[in-house]
Every structure is written in C-alpha cells, then in structure tokens.
C-alpha positions as a Python dict, from the first residue, in 0.01 Angstrom:
ca = {
    (1, 'M'): (0, 0, 0),
    (2, 'A'): (235, -87, 285),
    (3, 'A'): (469, -380, 232),
    (4, 'K'): (371, -696, 413),
    (5, 'T'): (560, -796, 723),
    (6, 'Y'): (664, -1157, 746),
    (7, 'R'): (779, -1360, 1040),
    (8, 'R'): (980, -1682, 1035),
    (9, 'T'): (1036, -1966, 1282),
    (10, 'E'): (1276, -2253, 1221),
    (11, 'I'): (1274, -2569, 1431),
    (12, 'D'): (1472, -2891, 1411),
    (13, 'A'): (1269, -3213, 1385),
    (14, 'Y'): (1481, -3482, 1549),
    (15, 'A'): (1461, -3850, 1457),
    (16, 'K'): (1431, -4137, 1705),
    (17, 'V'): (1531, -4496, 1740),
    (18, 'N'): (1338, -4764, 1923),
    (19, 'L'): (1608, -4897, 2152),
    (20, 'S'): (1361, -5170, 2238),
    (21, 'L'): (1013, -5239, 2105),
    (22, 'D'): (738, -5481, 2207),
    (23, 'V'): (377, -5532, 2098),
    (24, 'T'): (164, -5633, 2396),
    (25, 'G'): (-182, -5663, 2238),
    (26, 'L'): (-468, -5464, 2086),
    (27, 'D'): (-680, -5194, 2247),
    (28, 'D'): (-1055, -5141, 2211),
    (29, 'R'): (-1000, -4960, 1881),
    (30, 'R'): (-795, -5253, 1749),
    (31, 'Y'): (-478, -5043, 1761),
    (32, 'H'): (-159, -5223, 1858),
    (33, 'V'): (-53, -5160, 2217),
    (34, 'L'): (319, -5098, 2239),
    (35, 'E'): (595, -5077, 2495),
    (36, 'S'): (906, -4911, 2360),
    (37, 'V'): (1214, -4744, 2501),
    (38, 'M'): (1272, -4458, 2259),
    (39, 'Q'): (1577, -4238, 2218),
    (40, 'T'): (1616, -3909, 2032),
    (41, 'I'): (1913, -3897, 1793),
    (42, 'P'): (2085, -3592, 1638),
    (43, 'L'): (1967, -3669, 1283),
    (44, 'C'): (1698, -3414, 1198),
    (45, 'D'): (1479, -3250, 936),
    (46, 'S'): (1445, -2872, 929),
    (47, 'V'): (1094, -2726, 950),
    (48, 'V'): (1047, -2356, 871),
    (49, 'I'): (719, -2174, 938),
    (50, 'T'): (661, -1838, 769),
    (51, 'S'): (352, -1617, 770),
    (52, 'A'): (239, -1272, 665),
    (53, 'V'): (137, -1051, 956),
    (54, 'K'): (-193, -877, 892),
    (55, 'G'): (-143, -603, 1150),
    (56, 'G'): (-409, -426, 1353),
    (57, 'A'): (-612, -562, 1640),
    (58, 'A'): (-683, -935, 1642),
    (59, 'P'): (-1052, -1013, 1577),
    (60, 'K'): (-1243, -1173, 1864),
    (61, 'N'): (-1405, -1441, 1650),
    (62, 'V'): (-1252, -1605, 1345),
    (63, 'A'): (-1446, -1845, 1125),
    (64, 'V'): (-1256, -2135, 972),
    (65, 'P'): (-1255, -2076, 595),
    (66, 'D'): (-1326, -2352, 346),
    (67, 'R'): (-976, -2308, 209),
    (68, 'L'): (-706, -2264, 469),
    (69, 'P'): (-426, -2011, 403),
    (70, 'L'): (-177, -2297, 426),
    (71, 'R'): (92, -2431, 198),
    (72, 'V'): (341, -2710, 269),
    (73, 'T'): (652, -2761, 59),
    (74, 'T'): (934, -3014, 80),
    (75, 'D'): (1259, -3085, -99),
    (76, 'S'): (1184, -3459, -111),
    (77, 'R'): (1002, -3618, -404),
    (78, 'L'): (917, -3915, -181),
    (79, 'I'): (655, -3736, 27),
    (80, 'P'): (345, -3537, -83),
    (81, 'S'): (285, -3170, -13),
    (82, 'D'): (-92, -3193, 35),
    (83, 'S'): (-317, -3333, 308),
    (84, 'R'): (-148, -3673, 274),
    (85, 'N'): (158, -3515, 434),
    (86, 'S'): (162, -3561, 812),
    (87, 'A'): (308, -3214, 868),
    (88, 'Y'): (22, -3066, 663),
    (89, 'R'): (-227, -3251, 885),
    (90, 'A'): (-53, -3116, 1195),
    (91, 'A'): (-71, -2759, 1064),
    (92, 'E'): (-434, -2806, 960),
    (93, 'L'): (-517, -2939, 1307),
    (94, 'M'): (-361, -2632, 1468),
    (95, 'L'): (-549, -2392, 1240),
    (96, 'R'): (-883, -2561, 1291),
    (97, 'T'): (-834, -2592, 1668),
    (98, 'Y'): (-703, -2236, 1709),
    (99, 'P'): (-858, -2034, 1424),
    (100, 'R'): (-750, -1709, 1593),
    (101, 'I'): (-417, -1773, 1419),
    (102, 'M'): (-584, -1673, 1093),
    (103, 'G'): (-707, -1349, 1249),
    (104, 'T'): (-352, -1221, 1281),
    (105, 'D'): (-158, -1407, 1009),
    (106, 'D'): (-214, -1541, 660),
    (107, 'E'): (-10, -1693, 377),
    (108, 'I'): (113, -1956, 621),
    (109, 'T'): (386, -2175, 472),
    (110, 'V'): (555, -2482, 619),
    (111, 'T'): (880, -2576, 445),
    (112, 'I'): (1043, -2911, 520),
    (113, 'K'): (1403, -2992, 440),
    (114, 'K'): (1425, -3371, 466),
    (115, 'R'): (1731, -3536, 618),
    (116, 'I'): (1563, -3828, 794),
    (117, 'P'): (1521, -4124, 554),
    (118, 'V'): (1162, -4179, 442),
    (119, 'G'): (1018, -4514, 558),
    (120, 'G'): (1328, -4595, 757),
    (121, 'G'): (1170, -4652, 1099),
    (122, 'L'): (1332, -4337, 1240),
    (123, 'G'): (1011, -4140, 1290),
    (124, 'G'): (1063, -3875, 1024),
    (125, 'S'): (697, -3797, 965),
    (126, 'S'): (624, -3792, 1339),
    (127, 'A'): (922, -3565, 1397),
    (128, 'D'): (787, -3323, 1137),
    (129, 'C'): (443, -3333, 1303),
    (130, 'A'): (591, -3255, 1643),
    (131, 'A'): (801, -2975, 1498),
    (132, 'V'): (491, -2819, 1341),
    (133, 'L'): (300, -2837, 1671),
    (134, 'N'): (586, -2690, 1871),
    (135, 'G'): (663, -2442, 1595),
    (136, 'F'): (307, -2313, 1564),
    (137, 'N'): (289, -2276, 1942),
    (138, 'T'): (599, -2056, 1935),
    (139, 'H'): (540, -1876, 1604),
    (140, 'F'): (186, -1765, 1686),
    (141, 'G'): (233, -1720, 2063),
    (142, 'L'): (-39, -1968, 2154),
    (143, 'G'): (102, -2047, 2498),
    (144, 'L'): (-7, -2412, 2490),
    (145, 'S'): (109, -2639, 2771),
    (146, 'A'): (296, -2964, 2720),
    (147, 'A'): (-24, -3153, 2807),
    (148, 'E'): (-224, -2962, 2545),
    (149, 'L'): (38, -3027, 2279),
    (150, 'T'): (48, -3397, 2372),
    (151, 'A'): (-330, -3422, 2336),
    (152, 'L'): (-300, -3276, 1986),
    (153, 'G'): (-6, -3502, 1901),
    (154, 'S'): (-200, -3813, 2002),
    (155, 'K'): (-444, -3738, 1721),
    (156, 'L'): (-167, -3744, 1460),
    (157, 'G'): (38, -4056, 1529),
    (158, 'S'): (169, -4290, 1795),
    (159, 'D'): (523, -4147, 1796),
    (160, 'V'): (425, -3779, 1799),
    (161, 'P'): (373, -3736, 2178),
    (162, 'F'): (727, -3864, 2242),
    (163, 'M'): (870, -3649, 1963),
    (164, 'L'): (733, -3335, 2129),
    (165, 'T'): (979, -3371, 2417),
    (166, 'G'): (1233, -3633, 2307),
    (167, 'G'): (1514, -3761, 2526),
    (168, 'T'): (1495, -4117, 2655),
    (169, 'A'): (1151, -4245, 2747),
    (170, 'L'): (926, -4545, 2791),
    (171, 'V'): (642, -4503, 2541),
    (172, 'S'): (339, -4724, 2589),
    (173, 'G'): (-26, -4768, 2497),
    (174, 'A'): (-95, -4626, 2152),
    (175, 'G'): (195, -4387, 2207),
    (176, 'E'): (9, -4143, 2430),
    (177, 'Q'): (182, -4259, 2751),
    (178, 'V'): (534, -4115, 2775),
    (179, 'R'): (748, -4168, 3084),
    (180, 'Q'): (1088, -4001, 3086),
    (181, 'L'): (1381, -4226, 3179),
    (182, 'P'): (1748, -4175, 3261),
    (183, 'S'): (1968, -4179, 2953),
    (184, 'P'): (2185, -4487, 2897),
    (185, 'E'): (2562, -4469, 2915),
    (186, 'S'): (2703, -4251, 2640),
    (187, 'C'): (2820, -4438, 2332),
    (188, 'F'): (2850, -4400, 1956),
    (189, 'M'): (2556, -4497, 1736),
    (190, 'L'): (2582, -4585, 1370),
    (191, 'I'): (2256, -4553, 1175),
    (192, 'C'): (2241, -4771, 864),
    (193, 'Y'): (1964, -4712, 608),
    (194, 'P'): (1968, -4957, 313),
    (195, 'G'): (1817, -4713, 64),
    (196, 'Y'): (1459, -4845, 74),
    (197, 'G'): (1177, -4818, 324),
    (198, 'M'): (931, -5055, 484),
    (199, 'D'): (553, -5014, 495),
    (200, 'T'): (460, -4995, 864),
    (201, 'W'): (106, -5116, 800),
    (202, 'E'): (237, -5423, 617),
    (203, 'V'): (479, -5508, 898),
    (204, 'Y'): (203, -5496, 1159),
    (205, 'R'): (-31, -5694, 936),
    (206, 'K'): (235, -5962, 905),
    (207, 'Y'): (289, -5952, 1280),
    (208, 'D'): (-80, -6027, 1334),
    (209, 'E'): (-64, -6325, 1097),
    (210, 'M'): (244, -6485, 1251),
    (211, 'T'): (325, -6685, 1560),
    (212, 'I'): (592, -6479, 1732),
    (213, 'P'): (850, -6670, 1940),
    (214, 'D'): (841, -6582, 2309),
    (215, 'D'): (1210, -6498, 2312),
    (216, 'A'): (1156, -6232, 2044),
    (217, 'H'): (982, -6012, 2303),
    (218, 'P'): (1194, -5785, 2523),
    (219, 'D'): (1154, -5775, 2900),
    (220, 'T'): (1062, -5408, 2910),
    (221, 'A'): (1023, -5391, 3288),
    (222, 'A'): (1376, -5529, 3331),
    (223, 'L'): (1512, -5277, 3080),
    (224, 'V'): (1352, -4986, 3265),
    (225, 'S'): (1486, -5117, 3596),
    (226, 'A'): (1836, -5146, 3446),
    (227, 'L'): (1824, -4786, 3323),
    (228, 'E'): (1698, -4655, 3655),
    (229, 'A'): (1974, -4848, 3835),
    (230, 'G'): (2239, -4712, 3600),
    (231, 'D'): (2322, -5061, 3472),
    (232, 'S'): (2384, -4983, 3106),
    (233, 'S'): (2547, -5321, 3038),
    (234, 'A'): (2230, -5508, 3137),
    (235, 'F'): (2020, -5255, 2950),
    (236, 'F'): (2207, -5287, 2620),
    (237, 'A'): (2224, -5667, 2650),
    (238, 'G'): (1845, -5693, 2683),
    (239, 'L'): (1744, -5476, 2387),
    (240, 'K'): (1509, -5643, 2138),
    (241, 'N'): (1266, -5538, 1866),
    (242, 'V'): (979, -5782, 1821),
    (243, 'L'): (899, -5633, 1478),
    (244, 'E'): (1219, -5777, 1336),
    (245, 'V'): (1036, -6110, 1305),
    (246, 'P'): (762, -5993, 1064),
    (247, 'A'): (989, -5741, 888),
    (248, 'F'): (1251, -6008, 811),
    (249, 'S'): (975, -6239, 692),
    (250, 'L'): (855, -5973, 447),
    (251, 'N'): (1203, -5874, 330),
    (252, 'K'): (1487, -6127, 342),
    (253, 'K'): (1736, -5853, 257),
    (254, 'L'): (1678, -5699, 599),
    (255, 'A'): (1775, -6020, 775),
    (256, 'A'): (2088, -6040, 561),
    (257, 'L'): (2172, -5679, 642),
    (258, 'K'): (2148, -5746, 1016),
    (259, 'T'): (2384, -6042, 976),
    (260, 'R'): (2624, -5814, 790),
    (261, 'L'): (2604, -5548, 1059),
    (262, 'E'): (2672, -5805, 1330),
    (263, 'Q'): (3003, -5877, 1156),
    (264, 'T'): (3126, -5532, 1257),
    (265, 'D'): (3265, -5453, 1604),
    (266, 'A'): (2925, -5329, 1724),
    (267, 'E'): (2820, -5407, 2080),
    (268, 'K'): (2455, -5428, 1967),
    (269, 'V'): (2269, -5427, 1635),
    (270, 'L'): (1893, -5377, 1618),
    (271, 'M'): (1630, -5263, 1370),
    (272, 'S'): (1447, -4942, 1459),
    (273, 'G'): (1068, -4934, 1451),
    (274, 'S'): (920, -5133, 1163),
    (275, 'G'): (1240, -5091, 959),
    (276, 'S'): (1424, -5050, 740),
    (277, 'S'): (1699, -4871, 934),
    (278, 'F'): (1926, -5035, 1190),
    (279, 'F'): (2128, -4887, 1471),
    (280, 'C'): (2463, -5024, 1583),
    (281, 'L'): (2617, -4931, 1918),
    (282, 'F'): (2992, -4887, 1959),
    (283, 'K'): (3209, -4795, 2254),
    (284, 'K'): (3471, -4629, 2031),
    (285, 'E'): (3404, -4368, 1764),
    (286, 'S'): (3690, -4498, 1549),
    (287, 'R'): (3524, -4839, 1520),
    (288, 'A'): (3188, -4684, 1436),
    (289, 'R'): (3340, -4473, 1159),
    (290, 'A'): (3540, -4766, 1021),
    (291, 'A'): (3218, -4968, 999),
    (292, 'M'): (3040, -4673, 835),
    (293, 'A'): (3304, -4653, 563),
    (294, 'L'): (3263, -5023, 481),
    (295, 'L'): (2883, -5009, 483),
    (296, 'E'): (2866, -4696, 267),
    (297, 'A'): (3096, -4864, 15),
    (298, 'E'): (2835, -5141, -4),
    (299, 'G'): (2560, -4893, -96),
    (300, 'N'): (2406, -4810, 242),
    (301, 'E'): (2338, -4462, 379),
    (302, 'C'): (2502, -4419, 720),
    (303, 'S'): (2556, -4165, 995),
    (304, 'V'): (2747, -4177, 1323),
    (305, 'F'): (2643, -3986, 1634),
    (306, 'K'): (2739, -3970, 1996),
    (307, 'I'): (2441, -4031, 2220),
}
C-alpha cells in the first residue's frame, strides 16, 4: 500500500482591539447593533491545517457523512476541542458547505497554538475562525471570493468578517458591515491582560440593564472623519468604549486597573471589546516598555507592538 501524502497550511490568526466601540441599539433578531473602529494588532495565534490527500480524480458528488473527518486540537486547556470550539464550527461549516473537500482529502486536522489571551476582548476565537476560513480556502483550492468568505464569517460571529481582512476599519451592524479606513498615526501599543477573562454575554446583559451616561458613547462619525482627514490627535482624543460602564460594574478590579494604567505615561488607555484587556497608546517605545515592566511585576500579562 502506497504511503499517504499529506499537505499542510499554516496561517497566522491576528488579534484585534476595538479602538472605539459603541452600542447603538438592537436589530430585529434582538442582536446588539454596534459601531466600532477596529484595528489589527501583531499578537496572533497559529492555525495549522493538515490533511491526507486521497489521490485520483475528484468525485462529482460527495455526500456529507454523519461523522466528519475532522479533528481540532489546541495547546490551551481553557478552550474545548469539540464543536464548542469556534474554529471547529468554522471548519465544520466549510465542510458542510463545500463537501467536495472530502472527495479529495480526509483526516483533516486543525491545530491551534494559542497566544491571544482567552476572554480578553482581543478577538481570539474570531481570529481563529477567520484563519480557518481563509486557510481552508487556500489549502483546498476553493477559490472563494472575499464576499463569499464574509458571508460565511457572518454566520460564525460578529468579529469574524473584520478578521478576514483586518487592518483598520469601521465595523457596524451585527459585524457584517466592514468599511476600510485609513490607519491612524503610527504609535506604540501596550496590551495589558490581567490574567482573567470577562464573559461577553454577561457584559451585554449588564449593559441592557443599566442606564448608560450619554458621555460614555463615542462620536463614531467624528472619529471616522478625523481618520479620513489625517487628524490622529483628534481621533485618539475621542476614543471611547461604551462597554467599560457595564464591565466595570461587574468587576471593580477592571476599573482599578484602568486607573493604574492611566498613571503611566500613556496618551490613551481604553478597554478592548467587553474586556478584560486594555490597550495603552504611547508615542515612545521606551515609555511603553518601561510601563510594561512595571505592570508585569504587578502580575499582568503584557505585550508592546508598533502599530
């Protein structure tokens, strides 16, 4: 019997920060309608897709089997490896939508090396989903367009459509509307993760129960105008995350951490997503790294990047 031939595709799954985030209402499905300026950051997971090549001519029709030839593994004990894993759901969606994959390949494995903190508001699960969609498209030669991938991503999570392309963008609706924007002025970003995550569902539930002050909402239109005009000073000054209000109400330690971060030389400090991570913007790398050293000594997990 001839030895099996395997192929391998590795793709980086980049995290994001919500430079600004607003909740503008509910849609007909009772999903929260968002407006967020999102930014890709260099922090990433690694997603590796491997499969055994069957060889021979591809069959014209392939039935979806009851048990898919799919296995997902991860080096993190904090996330499951079964259908509860978002990357598993992304792979399953691809196999069920394009069963011809299983006519040419089997023993399909998705291996995730986690580097993005779990539950930190940095989009780790969405990044893994997007990496699986992009990776399957490349690995199996599907030739899907950006629009087709976005339609698939919209079924998996509100951040996934943005994660498919990344960059700087205004993301609105339930995440399916992505408008690319000019990047802000280059600076150094410190990511601070306190070592615990926040439950996104709980943060939104608390948001719905609370009266949110008007000044907690960002002026998203003004932020977009500032970016398009190249006015980074006005852009950075106007950044807000409305979810800080319910997140700080649920976890007083987060509010205390923001106060601590504001004691550094950062130009801006803001929570990303529904927490628990914060980003701090610095003009000088030396100041960002000095702050990182202090914060890590206090038990936080930190990284510094140029964006």
